[in-house]
C-alpha positions as CSV (number, residue, x, y, z in Angstrom):
1,M,-9.2,-64.3,-16.2
2,P,-12.8,-63.6,-15.1
3,R,-15.4,-63.2,-17.8
4,T,-17.0,-59.8,-18.4
5,T,-20.8,-59.9,-18.0
6,Q,-23.2,-58.2,-20.4
7,T,-24.1,-55.7,-17.7
8,Q,-20.4,-54.8,-17.1
9,R,-19.9,-54.3,-20.9
10,R,-23.1,-52.1,-21.1
11,R,-22.0,-50.0,-18.1
12,A,-18.5,-49.5,-19.6
13,R,-20.0,-48.6,-23.0
14,T,-22.5,-46.1,-21.5
15,W,-19.7,-44.6,-19.4
16,R,-17.5,-44.1,-22.4
17,L,-20.4,-42.6,-24.4
18,I,-21.2,-40.1,-21.6
19,A,-17.5,-39.3,-21.2
20,R,-17.2,-38.5,-25.0
21,R,-20.3,-36.2,-24.8
22,N,-18.9,-34.4,-21.8
23,E,-15.3,-33.9,-22.9
24,G,-13.9,-36.8,-20.8
25,R,-15.9,-36.0,-17.6
26,V,-18.6,-38.3,-16.2
27,Y,-20.7,-37.0,-13.4
28,C,-23.1,-38.8,-11.1
29,H,-26.6,-37.5,-12.0
30,L,-27.7,-38.0,-8.4
31,C,-25.0,-36.2,-6.5
32,G,-23.1,-34.4,-9.3
33,G,-19.7,-35.8,-8.3
34,H,-17.1,-37.2,-10.8
35,V,-17.5,-41.0,-11.4
36,E,-14.6,-43.3,-12.3
37,L,-15.5,-46.3,-14.4
38,A,-14.6,-48.6,-11.5
39,D,-17.3,-46.9,-9.3
40,A,-19.9,-46.5,-12.1
41,S,-23.4,-47.9,-11.9
42,L,-26.0,-47.8,-14.6
43,E,-28.9,-45.6,-13.5
44,H,-32.2,-45.2,-15.2
45,A,-33.1,-41.6,-15.8
46,I,-36.8,-42.6,-15.6
47,P,-36.8,-45.4,-13.0
48,Q,-38.1,-48.8,-14.1
49,C,-40.6,-48.7,-11.3
50,V,-42.4,-45.8,-13.0
51,G,-42.2,-47.1,-16.5
52,G,-38.7,-46.3,-17.6
53,G,-37.0,-48.7,-20.0
54,N,-33.5,-50.0,-20.7
55,Q,-33.0,-47.9,-23.9
56,V,-29.7,-46.2,-24.1
57,Y,-31.3,-42.7,-23.9
58,N,-32.8,-43.7,-20.5
59,L,-29.5,-44.9,-19.1
60,T,-27.0,-42.7,-17.3
61,I,-24.2,-43.1,-14.7
62,S,-24.2,-42.7,-11.0
63,H,-21.9,-43.8,-8.2
64,C,-22.7,-47.3,-7.0
65,S,-23.5,-45.9,-3.5
66,C,-25.8,-43.2,-4.9
67,N,-27.7,-45.7,-7.0
68,A,-28.1,-48.0,-4.1
69,N,-29.5,-45.2,-2.0
70,C,-31.8,-43.8,-4.7
71,G,-34.6,-46.3,-4.2
72,G,-36.5,-45.4,-7.4
73,L,-36.7,-41.7,-6.6
74,L,-36.8,-39.3,-9.6
75,G,-34.3,-36.9,-8.0
76,D,-33.5,-33.5,-9.4
77,P,-35.1,-33.4,-13.0
78,A,-32.8,-30.5,-14.0
79,R,-29.7,-32.5,-13.1
80,R,-31.0,-35.5,-15.0
81,I,-31.8,-33.5,-18.1
82,G,-28.4,-31.9,-18.1
83,R,-26.7,-35.3,-18.0
84,L,-28.8,-36.9,-20.7
85,T,-28.3,-34.2,-23.3
């Protein structure tokens, strides 16, 4: 059986935390669509390229494809704030 990496465990833990806060629903903070754990990518609410850290309050979930296309953009601040609270 393949070993689970620290990043995979952190992604799953963050996904479950957000799901609990949102009554079982996890939305991509970039596009707003529902995200399954298998398609989840950790996303920094404040991108690392502008000083965001790896603290749990700065991590949220996005689709893998949305995260790859983001390129460090801040996106819609209102959507981000809604996903982090």
